[in-house]
VOKOLGU-358606 format. One record per residue (C-alpha): residue number from 1; residue in three letters; x, y, z. Coordinates in nm, 4 decimals. Layout:
NUM | ALA | X | Y | Z $
...
This chain:
1 | UNK | 0.2539 | -0.6999 | -2.0541 $
2 | UNK | -0.0982 | -0.5848 | -2.1233 $
3 | UNK | -0.3178 | -0.3757 | -1.8938 $
4 | UNK | -0.6865 | -0.4270 | -1.8327 $
5 | UNK | -0.9285 | -0.1801 | -1.6799 $
6 | UNK | -1.1630 | -0.3453 | -1.4317 $
7 | UNK | -1.4736 | -0.1583 | -1.3175 $
8 | UNK | -1.6370 | -0.4648 | -1.1699 $
9 | UNK | -1.6531 | -0.8397 | -1.1402 $
10 | UNK | -1.9171 | -1.0336 | -1.3307 $
11 | UNK | -1.8601 | -1.3902 | -1.2109 $
12 | UNK | -1.6157 | -1.5939 | -1.0078 $
13 | UNK | -1.5850 | -1.9650 | -1.0790 $
14 | UNK | -1.3515 | -2.2452 | -0.9840 $
15 | UNK | -1.2820 | -2.5100 | -1.2472 $
16 | UNK | -0.9957 | -2.7553 | -1.2986 $
17 | UNK | -0.7898 | -2.6066 | -1.0164 $
18 | UNK | -0.8122 | -2.2514 | -1.1487 $
19 | UNK | -0.9994 | -1.9576 | -0.9961 $
20 | UNK | -1.1527 | -1.7633 | -1.2846 $
21 | UNK | -1.2659 | -1.4059 | -1.2281 $
22 | UNK | -1.4577 | -1.2548 | -1.5201 $
23 | UNK | -1.4088 | -0.8792 | -1.5141 $
24 | UNK | -1.6131 | -0.6031 | -1.6749 $
25 | UNK | -1.5574 | -0.2408 | -1.7670 $
26 | UNK | -1.8072 | 0.0363 | -1.8327 $
27 | UNK | -1.8671 | 0.0889 | -2.2012 $
28 | UNK | -2.0647 | 0.3545 | -2.3867 $
29 | UNK | -2.3855 | 0.4541 | -2.2070 $
30 | UNK | -2.2547 | 0.2748 | -1.8950 $
31 | UNK | -2.3198 | -0.0680 | -2.0445 $
32 | UNK | -2.1060 | -0.3482 | -1.9066 $
33 | UNK | -1.8596 | -0.5074 | -2.1431 $
34 | UNK | -1.6161 | -0.7897 | -2.0742 $
35 | UNK | -1.2664 | -0.6606 | -2.0062 $
36 | UNK | -1.0803 | -0.9820 | -1.9316 $
37 | UNK | -1.0544 | -1.2862 | -1.7094 $
38 | UNK | -0.8141 | -1.3279 | -1.4215 $
39 | UNK | -0.6881 | -1.6850 | -1.4070 $
40 | UNK | -0.5351 | -1.7717 | -1.0714 $
41 | UNK | -0.4097 | -2.1233 | -0.9933 $
42 | UNK | -0.5896 | -2.2493 | -0.6817 $
43 | UNK | -0.2620 | -2.3029 | -0.5002 $
44 | UNK | -0.1829 | -1.9287 | -0.5402 $
45 | UNK | -0.5350 | -1.7882 | -0.4915 $
46 | UNK | -0.5055 | -1.7178 | -0.1183 $
47 | UNK | -0.1750 | -1.5311 | -0.1554 $
48 | UNK | -0.2944 | -1.3301 | -0.4561 $
49 | UNK | -0.6240 | -1.2320 | -0.2950 $
50 | UNK | -0.4516 | -1.1430 | 0.0341 $
51 | UNK | -0.2053 | -0.9232 | -0.1538 $
52 | UNK | -0.4989 | -0.7401 | -0.3168 $
53 | UNK | -0.6689 | -0.6937 | 0.0207 $
54 | UNK | -0.3450 | -0.5604 | 0.1753 $
55 | UNK | -0.2883 | -0.3201 | -0.1148 $
56 | UNK | -0.6469 | -0.1942 | -0.0910 $
57 | UNK | -0.6153 | -0.1361 | 0.2839 $
58 | UNK | -0.2901 | 0.0554 | 0.2314 $
59 | UNK | -0.4501 | 0.2685 | -0.0398 $
60 | UNK | -0.7459 | 0.3453 | 0.1871 $
61 | UNK | -0.5073 | 0.4471 | 0.4670 $
62 | UNK | -0.3146 | 0.6821 | 0.2379 $
63 | UNK | -0.6319 | 0.8398 | 0.1007 $
64 | UNK | -0.7630 | 0.8945 | 0.4544 $
65 | UNK | -0.4321 | 1.0586 | 0.5564 $
66 | UNK | -0.4401 | 1.2851 | 0.2501 $
67 | UNK | -0.7988 | 1.3880 | 0.3265 $
68 | UNK | -0.7043 | 1.4670 | 0.6878 $
69 | UNK | -0.4055 | 1.6735 | 0.5729 $
70 | UNK | -0.6211 | 1.8618 | 0.3222 $
71 | UNK | -0.8780 | 1.9304 | 0.5945 $
72 | UNK | -0.6092 | 2.0574 | 0.8317 $
73 | UNK | -0.4626 | 2.2797 | 0.5588 $
74 | UNK | -0.8075 | 2.4206 | 0.4798 $
75 | UNK | -0.8649 | 2.4991 | 0.8499 $
76 | UNK | -0.5243 | 2.6663 | 0.8754 $
77 | UNK | -0.6017 | 2.8731 | 0.5655 $
78 | UNK | -0.9303 | 2.9993 | 0.7153 $
79 | UNK | -0.7550 | 3.1076 | 1.0359 $
80 | UNK | -0.5093 | 3.3284 | 0.8445 $
């Protein structure tokens, strides 16, 4: 299995029953360069996109909790 770094999305198209998402990554001097294309069959697109949304929301929740814990630890350290 190969891995692809995605810094952004260039275009999203739908053709012949396939959702095509052209992805880009930052190259030298911050220039965009193609990094790959996600090909998602239309029948699976909703499930795949919903899974990405759910994973992103979970990540955001965990990051928020970590930031709150770090803030609480910093406050406790100042009191001592």
